C-alpha positions as CSV (number, residue, x, y, z in Angstrom):
1,M,-31.7,-4.7,29.3
2,A,-28.3,-6.0,28.3
3,K,-27.9,-9.3,26.6
4,K,-26.4,-12.2,28.4
5,G,-23.7,-14.4,27.0
6,K,-21.0,-13.9,24.4
7,E,-20.8,-10.6,22.5
8,K,-21.9,-11.0,18.9
9,N,-19.6,-10.5,16.0
10,T,-16.4,-9.8,17.9
11,R,-14.5,-12.8,16.5
12,N,-15.2,-11.7,12.9
13,K,-14.1,-8.1,13.7
14,T,-10.8,-9.3,15.2
15,L,-10.1,-11.6,12.2
16,H,-11.0,-8.8,9.8
17,T,-8.6,-6.3,11.6
18,K,-5.8,-8.9,11.5
19,L,-6.3,-9.4,7.8
20,I,-6.4,-5.6,7.1
21,N,-3.3,-5.1,9.2
22,K,-1.5,-7.9,7.3
23,K,-2.5,-6.3,4.0
24,K,-1.3,-2.8,5.1
25,N,2.0,-4.2,6.2
26,R,2.5,-6.2,3.0
27,L,1.8,-3.1,0.9
28,K,4.1,-0.9,2.9
29,K,6.9,-3.5,2.6
30,E,6.3,-3.9,-1.2
31,Q,6.4,-0.1,-1.6
32,L,9.7,0.2,0.3
33,T,11.3,-2.6,-1.7
34,R,10.1,-1.0,-5.0
35,K,11.6,2.4,-3.9
36,E,14.9,0.7,-3.1
37,K,15.0,-1.1,-6.4
38,L,14.3,2.1,-8.3
39,K,17.0,3.9,-6.4
40,E,19.5,1.2,-7.3
41,I,18.5,1.4,-11.0
42,I,18.7,5.2,-11.1
43,T,22.2,5.2,-9.4
44,K,23.4,2.5,-11.8
45,A,22.1,4.4,-14.8
46,N,23.7,7.6,-13.6
47,K,27.0,5.9,-13.2
48,T,27.0,4.5,-16.7
49,N,25.7,7.6,-18.4
50,P,26.7,10.7,-16.4
51,N,26.4,13.1,-19.4
52,N,22.9,12.1,-20.4
53,D,21.0,15.2,-19.3
């Protein structure tokens, strides 16, 4: 027989998935900004020292 009433544990699951999605988005954003900063640094270094191979 099925239980009557509210489903158990759905609220915790939804909160958990929201938290995990926020964390994933934050990490992706940080990773992209890090890549952009590194690209800027590399291009700046190559402009100042082009014969430094």
